[in-house]
C-alpha positions in Angstrom: 11.1 4.2 6.5 7.6 2.7 6.7 5.9 2.3 3.4 2.2 3.2 3.4 0.0 0.6 1.8 -3.0 1.4 -0.3 -6.5 0.2 0.5 -6.3 -2.2 -2.4 -3.0 -3.7 -1.1 -4.5 -4.2 2.3 -7.5 -5.8 0.8 -5.4 -8.1 -1.3 -3.3 -9.1 1.7 -6.4 -9.9 3.7 -7.7 -12.1 0.8 -4.4 -13.9 0.6 -4.3 -14.5 4.4 -7.9 -15.7 4.3 -7.2 -18.0 1.4 -4.2 -19.5 3.3 -6.3 -20.0 6.4 -9.1 -21.7 4.4 -6.5 -23.9 2.8 -5.2 -25.0 6.2 -8.8 -25.6 7.4 -9.7 -27.8 4.5 -6.5 -29.8 4.0 -6.3 -33.5 4.6 -3.1 -34.6 6.3 -0.9 -37.6 5.5 -0.6 -38.2 9.2 -1.9 -40.6 11.9 -4.2 -39.3 14.6 -4.4 -41.3 17.8 -7.3 -41.1 20.1 -6.3 -42.2 23.6 -9.0 -43.5 25.9 -9.5 -45.0 29.4 -13.1 -44.9 30.4 -13.9 -41.7 28.5 -17.4 -42.5 27.2 -18.8 -39.2 28.4 -16.1 -37.3 26.7 -16.4 -39.3 23.6 -20.1 -38.8 23.4 -19.7 -35.0 23.9 -16.7 -34.5 21.6 -16.5 -37.1 18.9 -18.3 -35.0 16.3 -15.7 -32.3 16.8 -12.7 -34.5 16.2 -11.5 -33.9 12.7 -11.5 -37.6 11.7 -11.9 -37.0 8.0 -8.9 -34.7 7.9 -6.4 -37.5 8.6 -5.3 -40.3 6.4 -5.2 -42.7 9.3 -7.1 -42.6 12.7 -6.5 -45.2 15.4 -7.8 -45.4 18.9 -5.6 -46.8 21.7 -7.8 -47.9 24.6 -6.4 -48.7 28.1 -8.9 -51.5 28.9 -12.0 -49.3 29.3 -15.0 -50.8 31.1 -17.5 -48.0 30.4 -18.2 -48.7 26.7 -15.5 -46.4 25.3 -14.0 -49.2 23.1 -17.4 -50.3 21.8 -18.3 -46.7 21.0 -15.2 -46.3 18.9 -15.6 -49.6 17.1 -19.2 -48.6 16.2 -17.8 -45.4 14.7 -15.6 -47.6 12.4 -12.3 -46.9 14.0 -9.5 -49.4 14.5 -9.0 -49.9 18.2 -5.9 -51.2 19.8 -6.2 -52.4 23.4 -3.2 -51.8 25.7 -1.9 -54.8 27.6 0.5 -52.6 29.6 -1.1 -49.5 31.1 0.1 -45.9 30.9 0.2 -43.0 28.6 3.9 -43.6 27.8 3.0 -47.1 26.5 0.3 -45.6 24.4 2.8 -43.2 22.8 5.2 -46.1 22.0 2.4 -48.3 20.7 1.3 -45.5 18.5 4.7 -44.9 16.9 5.0 -48.6 16.4 1.8 -49.0 14.4 1.4 -45.7 12.6 1.6 -45.9 8.9 2.6 -42.2 8.6 5.7 -40.3 9.9 3.6 -37.5 11.5 1.6 -38.6 14.5 -0.8 -36.6 16.8 -2.0 -37.7 20.2 -5.4 -36.6 21.5 -7.4 -37.5 24.6 -11.2 -36.9 24.4 -11.5 -36.0 28.1 -12.5 -32.4 27.7 -9.1 -31.0 28.6 -7.8 -31.0 25.0 -9.4 -28.9 22.3 -10.3 -30.8 19.1 -10.0 -27.6 17.1 -6.2 -27.6 17.7 -5.6 -31.1 16.4 -5.1 -29.9 12.7 -2.9 -27.1 13.9 -0.5 -29.6 15.5 -0.5 -31.6 12.2 0.1 -28.5 10.1 3.3 -27.5 11.9 4.7 -31.0 11.6 4.1 -30.8 7.9 5.9 -27.5 7.8 9.1 -29.2 9.0 8.9 -29.1 12.8 10.0 -32.2 14.7 7.4 -31.7 17.4 4.4 -29.6 17.9 2.9 -28.9 21.4 -0.3 -27.4 22.6 0.8 -24.8 25.3 -1.5 -23.9 28.1 0.8 -21.2 29.3 1.7 -19.0 26.3 -0.5 -16.0 25.4 -3.9 -17.2 24.3 -3.7 -20.5 26.2 -5.5 -21.6 29.3 -4.9 -24.2 32.0 -7.8 -25.8 33.7 -6.6 -24.5 37.1 -6.2 -20.9 36.0 -9.2 -19.8 38.0 -8.1 -21.5 41.2 -6.8 -19.4 44.0 -3.6 -21.5 44.3 -3.0 -23.2 40.9 -0.5 -25.8 42.2 -0.5 -27.9 39.0 0.0 -24.8 36.8 2.8 -23.5 39.0 4.5 -26.9 39.0 4.3 -27.2 35.3 5.8 -23.8 34.7 8.5 -24.5 37.2 9.5 -27.8 35.5 9.4 -26.1 32.1 11.6 -23.2 33.3 14.1 -25.7 34.8 14.3 -27.6 31.5 14.7 -24.4 29.5 17.5 -23.2 31.7 19.3 -26.5 31.8 19.1 -27.3 28.1 18.7 -23.9 26.4 15.1 -24.1 25.5 12.3 -21.6 25.0 9.3 -23.8 25.9 6.3 -22.6 27.8 4.7 -26.0 28.4 7.0 -29.0 28.4 4.5 -31.3 30.1 1.3 -31.2 28.1 0.5 -34.5 26.4 -1.5 -32.8 23.6 1.1 -32.9 20.9 2.3 -34.2 17.6 5.7 -35.6 16.7 7.6 -37.2 13.9 7.7 -40.9 14.9 11.3 -41.3 13.7 12.3 -38.4 15.9 10.5 -39.8 18.9 12.2 -43.2 18.5 15.5 -41.4 18.4 14.8 -40.0 21.8 14.5 -43.6 23.1 11.6 -42.8 25.4 11.7 -45.2 28.3 9.7 -43.2 30.8 6.4 -44.5 32.1 3.0 -42.9 32.6 2.7 -39.1 32.4 6.5 -38.7 32.5 6.7 -39.4 28.8 5.8 -35.9 27.7 8.4 -34.2 30.0 11.1 -36.7 29.1 10.7 -36.3 25.3 10.5 -32.5 25.7 13.8 -32.6 27.6 15.5 -35.0 25.2 14.3 -33.0 22.2 15.9 -29.9 23.7 19.1 -31.8 24.2 19.1 -32.8 20.5 18.0 -29.3 19.4 14.8 -30.5 17.8 12.6 -27.9 16.0 9.6 -27.5 18.4 6.6 -25.4 17.6 4.2 -24.5 20.4 0.7 -23.2 19.8 -1.7 -21.7 22.4 -4.4 -24.2 23.5 -7.4 -23.9 25.7 -7.5 -26.6 28.4 -11.2 -27.1 29.2 -12.7 -28.8 32.2 -12.7 -32.5 32.3 -15.9 -34.2 31.0 -16.6 -37.3 33.2 -14.0 -39.9 33.9 -11.2 -39.6 36.5 -7.8 -38.2 36.0 -5.1 -40.7 36.9 -2.4 -38.0 37.4 -1.9 -37.4 41.1 -0.4 -33.9 41.6 2.2 -34.5 44.3 3.1 -38.1 43.2 3.5 -36.9 39.6 5.6 -33.9 40.8 8.0 -36.1 42.7 8.3 -38.4 39.7 9.1 -35.4 37.5 11.8 -34.2 40.0 13.5 -37.6 39.8 13.1 -37.6 36.0 14.7 -34.1 35.7 17.7 -35.1 37.9 18.1 -38.3 35.9 18.1 -36.5 32.6 20.7 -34.1 34.0 22.9 -37.0 35.0 22.7 -39.1 31.8 23.2 -36.3 29.2 22.8 -37.8 25.7 23.8 -41.3 26.7 20.3 -42.5 25.8 21.4 -42.4 22.2 23.8 -45.3 22.9 21.4 -47.5 24.9 19.5 -50.4 23.5 16.6 -48.9 21.5 13.3 -49.3 23.2 11.6 -49.5 19.8 13.1 -53.0 19.4 10.6 -54.2 21.9 7.7 -53.3 19.6 6.5 -54.8 16.4 7.1 -51.9 14.0 4.8 -51.2 11.1 
């Protein structure tokens, strides 16, 4: 039997919900936010004021040898900037987990694709006990930047790889490839992430499913790129993902017994 609520009860519930939302919107997180750049001066100029810098105990930029002034821009803003010697997004993830002072880490790229408003949401769910939080472009309320294209090859490919991972390892993900995510650094190191480039996100999603990590997805709106050039080539990346998927199917959980890749990094 459904109990009818009084107007006063409804009003109190709304107040409580509003209070909880306000609390989440004002909270400062004991987490490390990483801003990943490679020639993103246009994106930084347009978006920097929207990045919730003051909401995080630690904010570090990892720059992939930008030549357009991105590094100088970040330094002028007072941020610590680490310059990558080895290129690739995967390397940035590993460097981040090596230098982060906090357990919860969030990775954000200011290229226009990722929504700064969702950064604190990713941090919130890590704090609630999830091992990984992911911005999903394909769940209800999300948007991929090729949604309006007649033949969204990238979107279809992403959905296909995610479906394969879900079927093979019993997951319920909608976006296993998006790099806009947060993770507990100890959990990431346990996954022994040895992939390179853009394969890092797909690899850690698969291995997290293998180990039954608690993963929280939130809908995110992928905007259009602001300046810069994407280094992800659709078909080359797709072929790499196929090989990665087959490799993960073959190795099972043996990555847990391999020499830990974190030993190659100077840990904080």
